[in-house]
C-alpha angles and dihedrals in degrees: 000000000000125000121192114190115197105206147145089225108050094163090060095059094037092054091045097052105038098082140070120003096345095049091048091051090052091050090050092052096246093115136028118202119185125179109209112203107224089199090066089067102051117114091211112108090221091053091245114167102173140057141179116290120254109248093032131262140137124306135008133290125223110244125242101229102064092042093050094047091049090051091045091055089059095043091051092053092048093044094230142056104275128216104271126201123199112203106220139143086238093064133095112283110263113246137172093261088057090053090054090048094051090047089066091068123093090214135016129190119207119197116205115202125204140180112024096331146288131293104269093224095067090047090055090049102049113011121100099169134033111204134182126189092205147332098284137084126249130188092251146349098261097094093046089049091053090049091051093047091050094049095044095044092059088062093057111101113255097017093102110059093211109058090206094054091080093059131067091032129131114297094020102134088001094289135113119249120269120248116281129213137188137177137343103056090219127035125174089343094308116121130204109252107269093230089069090058095049098087089224102129095189092055091045091052091049091049093049092049092052092047091051091055095044092048091050091051090050101043108021109019089162089072093060093077091067102025117127103248135164119243090257092050091049090055093047102041114015113086122217 
């Protein structure tokens, strides 16, 4: 899968995505991540990419021309208009099902805004998806872009070395992940639940399922309305 990140700060996203699982997947040829410097496409001799907003107001607005030409350079190489995501607080909140959907694309373009925003006309021309990573404002779209790349990459076959490690995680089936434990069996007076030492895989699975539900009720009760539960689990855990 190919990611193209349109940004004014290519070194920021490159440094953030060249380590750990994502970096290994790039080295193994499973992913391609290219930071496209929007500033390289400006026609201004001083490499300016922003200007004052029409109608007045604080701050500067990123201009349409350099963004469009940067995007066009990617589209021309791909031979088609790629799915293009604009990272913005005004977008739909990023969720696990969106990561799975994006992972089905061969190529994905991510547009990182900066300053006070982006000229609306270029957004209308190239953007297919508006995505937010939360109800707060950041200084630019680079961090949200890295979050999206990380989450989507984990859905690409082969990126995770253990095929089972992509299942049973938080938000699978609409529930949070169950508690995890490792050695030693006792640490600071806290013992590993005995069921995990029993060797009975059926009982372990049942315990983990129950813990996922209980943890979701405790920490994210809003998820329970849409969680995938059996009829018995609905009767036991879902109020109303």
